[in-house]
Wavefront OBJ file of the C-alpha trace (Angstrom):
o trace
v -54.137 19.835 62.291
v -52.432 21.141 59.165
v -53.096 19.300 55.943
v -52.250 20.061 52.391
v -55.470 20.116 50.414
v -55.490 18.724 46.865
v -55.733 21.249 44.082
v -58.635 19.314 42.582
v -61.775 19.252 44.680
v -63.941 16.212 45.257
v -67.554 16.387 44.189
v -69.996 17.728 46.745
v -73.787 17.513 46.960
v -74.015 21.171 45.942
v -72.284 20.369 42.630
v -74.384 17.272 41.924
v -76.799 17.377 39.005
v -80.336 18.305 40.020
v -81.722 14.963 38.838
v -79.949 13.174 41.706
v -82.682 14.154 44.152
v -85.286 11.401 44.383
v -88.951 12.362 44.764
v -88.714 11.485 48.462
v -85.962 14.076 48.885
v -83.289 11.413 49.351
v -80.092 12.157 47.476
v -79.105 9.460 44.952
v -75.389 8.915 45.722
v -74.559 7.176 42.429
v -73.766 10.289 40.352
v -71.576 11.621 43.163
v -69.856 8.253 43.455
v -69.189 8.223 39.692
v -67.682 11.705 39.903
v -65.551 10.725 42.894
v -64.349 7.625 41.026
v -63.435 9.765 38.040
v -61.501 12.137 40.308
v -59.632 9.262 41.971
v -58.954 7.676 38.567
v -57.318 10.877 37.372
v -55.198 11.022 40.535
v -54.165 7.360 40.208
v -53.391 7.843 36.532
v -50.921 10.564 37.483
v -48.971 8.396 39.937
v -45.584 7.387 38.569
v -44.193 3.927 39.398
v -41.383 5.534 41.432
v -44.042 7.130 43.691
v -45.847 3.892 44.620
v -43.633 3.192 47.630
v -44.105 6.750 48.925
v -45.783 7.575 52.217
v -49.378 8.735 52.666
v -51.208 10.414 55.560
v -52.215 6.866 56.621
v -49.049 5.597 58.323
v -49.828 1.961 57.541
v -50.397 2.604 53.797
v -47.856 3.501 51.177
v -49.246 4.869 47.882
v -49.530 1.364 46.337
v -51.463 0.035 49.358
v -53.717 3.103 49.426
v -54.538 2.595 45.741
v -55.224 -1.073 46.485
v -57.546 -0.021 49.298
v -59.435 2.333 46.968
v -59.775 -0.391 44.316
v -61.051 -2.798 46.987
v -63.626 -0.195 48.038
v -65.000 -0.111 44.503
v -65.149 -3.897 44.446
v -66.888 -3.951 47.845
v -69.494 -1.481 46.551
v -70.096 -3.699 43.508
v -70.497 -6.828 45.640
v -72.837 -5.022 48.038
v -74.897 -3.652 45.129
v -75.343 -7.204 43.880
v -76.599 -8.271 47.310
v -73.358 -9.940 48.363
v -71.282 -9.668 51.494
v -68.753 -6.818 51.134
v -66.588 -8.390 53.837
v -65.824 -11.174 51.347
v -63.601 -8.674 49.507
v -60.130 -7.969 50.943
v -59.475 -4.529 52.421
v -56.814 -3.899 49.765
v -56.260 -5.330 46.303
v -52.695 -6.496 45.690
v -50.718 -7.917 42.819
v -51.534 -5.377 40.118
v -48.808 -4.284 37.746
v -47.656 -0.717 38.425
v -49.344 0.850 35.374
v -52.672 -0.940 36.044
v -53.857 1.038 39.080
v -55.858 3.730 37.273
v -57.601 1.174 35.064
v -58.444 -0.981 38.103
l 1 2 3 4 5 6 7 8 9 10 11 12 13 14 15 16 17 18 19 20 21 22 23 24 25 26 27 28 29 30 31 32 33 34 35 36 37 38 39 40 41 42 43 44 45 46 47 48 49 50 51 52 53 54 55 56 57 58 59 60 61 62 63 64 65 66 67 68 69 70 71 72 73 74 75 76 77 78 79 80 81 82 83 84 85 86 87 88 89 90 91 92 93 94 95 96 97 98 99 100 101 102 103 104
């Protein structure tokens, strides 16, 4: 399968700060998640309104829907972290104004 890789790379465990390893040897995912969110924010911030209806590798998602799915994932993580049911959050956030995606 041929894919075009992004020019910016996502964070990997090998680039995580050393303090992310817990004494038990379990990797704390929060710093990696923060870095991934920052990376996605920068990508979303670069999307122009005329690109929101564009296609993505996911046939059922245009760019706007993919961004909504990513925002919903953040919300699901928040709800889960607070002990709630992540399935109470929709799979994709809708209704945001075009320039609001990066902030969301």
